[in-house]
N, C-alpha and C positions, 0 to 999 in steps of 0.2 A: 504494500500500500504506500501511496505518497504520504509524507509526514509533514506535520505542522507543529512547531513549538509555540506555546502560548506563555508569555511572561506577563503576569498580571499582579495586581495588588493595589493598595490604597494610594492616594496622591502623596507625592514626596517620598515614596518608599525606595527609590533608587532603581526603578525599572529600566529607565533609558540606558544608564551606564552598564548595568548587568547585561541587558539584551545586546548592546553594541559589542561587548567583548565576546559574548556567546556567538554572535553572527560572524565576527572576525575569525574565530577559531574553527567554525563549522561551515564555512563557505555559504553563509546565510545572507538574507536580505530582510529588512525590517518593513512590516506592514502596520500602519497605525490602527489602534483600536481605542482611541480616545475621542469622544464626540466633539470636544472643543478644540482639539489640535487640528481639526480639519480646516479651520478658518485662517485665511492668509493675513488678516489684520491684527491677530492676537498672539504673536509668537512669544512675547514676554510673559503675559499674564497666564498663558496656558502651559508655560514651561516646555515649549516645543524643542525638539532636538536642535542643537546648534549647527551652524554652517560647517564648523570644523568636523563634526561627526558625519554630516551628510556628504562631506568630501571624501571620507574614508571608505564608505560603502553605500549601497543604494537604499534609500528610504522612500516609502511609497505612501500616498494618501495623506500627506502632511501639508498644511498651510496652502490650500489651493481653492478653498471655497469662499465665495463672496460673503461679506459679513451679514447681509440681509437674507441670505439663502437659508433654507432649512433642509435637513437630511433626515429622512425616516430610517428606522432600523432596517426595513426591507431594502431601501435604496442603498444603504451602506453595505448590507450583506451581499448584494448583487455585484457591486463594483469591487469589494474586497475579495470575494470568491474568484472573480476573474483574474485579479492581480495574483492571488495565491497560485492559481493554475498556471499562469504565465511563468512565475518564478520557478515552479516545479518542472515545467517543460524545459527550462534552461539548466536543469540539474542543480539548482540552488535550493537551500533550505529556507522555506518561508518561516519567519519568526514574527508572530502576532504580538504586539505590545500595547498595553493600555490598561485603563482602569474603568472603562465603561462596560459593565457586566452584560448589559443587554446586547451590545455589539458583539461581544465575545460569544455569548450563547447563541446568537443568530447564526454563527458559522459552525459551532460545534453541534448544536441540537437542531438547528433550523429555525425558521421564523414564520409568523402568521402574516399572510398578505392582507393588508388593509388599504382600501382605496385612498388615493391622495386627497387631502383636504384642501378645498378652495381657499385662497388667501382671505377672501371676504368673510368666510365662515370662521376661520381662525382668528381674525381681527375682532369679529363680533364676540366670540367666546372670551377672548382675553380682556376686552373692554368690560364685559359683564363681570368677569372674575375680579377685576380690580375695583369694581363698584360695590362688591359685596364682601363680607368677611367669609372666612373659609367654611364655617358651618352653614351659612345662608346659601353659599354656592353649592355645597354638598347636598342640601335639601332640594335645590333645583334639579340636580342630577337625579336624585332619588325619584322625583316625580316623572321624569322622562324615561329613566332606565333603572327601574327598581331592582333588577337582578344584579347589576354590576356593583351596587353599593355594598353587597355582602363580601366583596373581595377587596374593597378599597377603604381608606379612612379619610376623613375630612382634611387632615393635615398634609396629605400627599397631593399637593396642589397641581403638580405637573401631570400626574396620571389622572386626576379628577378632570382636569381641563381636556385632556386627550380623550377620555371616555365621552365627555359631553359633546366635543366637536365631531367625533365619529358618528354619534347618534344624530346630530343635526344634519350632517352631510348625507348620511345613508339611510336614516330611519331604522337602523338596526343597532343592537348592542355590540360593543366592541368584542364581547365574548363570542358572538356569532362567528366573527372572523378568526378569533384565536383558537377555534376548534380545529382549523386546518393547519397543516405544518408543511413548509417547503424547505427541503434540505438541498443546498447548492454544492456541497463538497462530498458527494458520495465517492467512496474509494480513497478517502483521506483519513488518516488516524491523527489524533491530537494528543500531545503531551503538555500538560499545564504545570507551570511553576508559579507558585504564589509566594511573593516576597512579603514577609509578615514581621515587621519590626515590633519590638516591645511597645506597648501602648504609650508609655510616657516618652520613650525615645521617638516614636512616630510623631507625637505632638510637637516635640522640639524640632524635628525635621520640617514639619509644616510651618512652624514659626520662622525658622531660618530661611526657608524658601521665600516666604512673604517679604522678609527683610531684604533679601537679595533682589527681589523683583523691584522694590522701590528704589534701590540703588541703581538698577539697570535702566530705569526710565519708564516704569509701567504707567506712571501718571501721565506722561506725555503720550504714551500709546493710546490710552483711553481718551485723552483730550482730542487726539487726531480723529478718533471714531466720531466723536460728537461734532467736530468741524466738518466731517464728511456727510453729515445729515443721516447718520445711521438710524434705522428704525429702532427706537428705544425698547420695543417689545420683541425684537428679534431674539431667537433662541441663543445666539452667540453672546448676547448681552447678559445672559445669565451666568456667564463664567464667574467663578469665585473671585471676588475682589472688584469687579466692574461696578456693581451697585454702590459700594462704599466709596470708591474713587470719584464717581459722579457726584455723590453727596458732598465730598470735599471740594470738588471743582465748583459746585454751586454754593459754596460757603455755608453749608448747613452743619458740617462737622469739621474738626481740624484734621490735619494730615495724620497725626498720631492716632486720633480716634478711628480714622478710616482703616489704618493698618491693624489696630487691635480688633476691630469688629471683623475684618477680613480674616484675621488669624482664627478667631473663634468659629466663624462659619466653616473655614477650611478644616479645622479639627473635627467639627461635627460631621462634615461630609466624609472625612477619612474614616471615622468610626462607623458610619453607615456602610461604607465600602467594605470594610473588614467583615462586618456581619453578613453582607451579601455574598462575598467570596467564600466565607466559611460554610454557609448554608446552601448556596445555590450551585456552586461549582463542585460537582460531586467527586470527580477523580482529579487529583492534583498532588504534586510534590510541594511540601511547605518548607520554606527556608526561613528560619527565625533568627533574629539577631537583636541585640539590645544596646549597641553603641557603634560608633563609626569604626572602631578598630575591628570589630567582628565583621562589619560589612566589607571593609577593605580586604580582610582575609578571604571572604567569600569571592570577591572579585579576582583575587590571585588564583583561586581554584577554578574559576569560570564554570566548570561542570561540577556541581556539588556532589558529595559522597552519595552513592546510590542512584545517581542520575546519569544516564548515557544518552546524550543528544541524538534525536532521530529514532529512538526505539518506541515501541508501542506500549 
């Protein structure tokens, strides 16, 4: 079977560096599995791979999407699957790297085809969601699609909005479409590596990343987006830190407050990612570490004990 290596884990866990070294050692190429690193206008705030790394080997599906565009899981799965097949045809090892669990699952397990949502419908739903609190919006969904509310909660704003817009667009529950499953990589085997730092060390890594972003010019990056008249409701604008930096640029909070709030949100997001990968990614090799010294040791090993790249 053709083989795919998956390097996954929470934000700031060291996936990029680990995967890069793994690719260099095993004749591999990198395929992005991070929903926000698709966008070309957000290289700093999404911690996209550097030009130096991209000059050393081939990276695919990074920083190419217009900031106002949106990518469904189905669309991502289709283009990523084609890229993986192309890499395999050239006798290279595809290495899928990222923290977007749904993207990764769409390639390993397959995905449910859901019709594209018209921009007008999406704008209507987002406007309505902003005008109501989370519980009120959830009650609205319950009236239109009473079945889906049994698998969602009011605080999961993105999935609630998605369910509501699908019903408005199609007249059917999103569960109707999720019953079907399309698998695009038949004949491929996957080997997943989960990088799992100790919780407190992960939080310190998140904090350090945010501090480095501010030093590298992330405020100017977000300011440029606003100057380009980006759609403030675009999916890309939900990248961690964007909302806080906009608040700073609009003089509603200080720069230090923006950084601290962004740090908190990033840590919360990392915690949710850890939970998802532990529970939803069934077969995986877990690499745990609790400080930079242990992480550096892992990098020198490249292929951790008990892991042979390319095996099933």
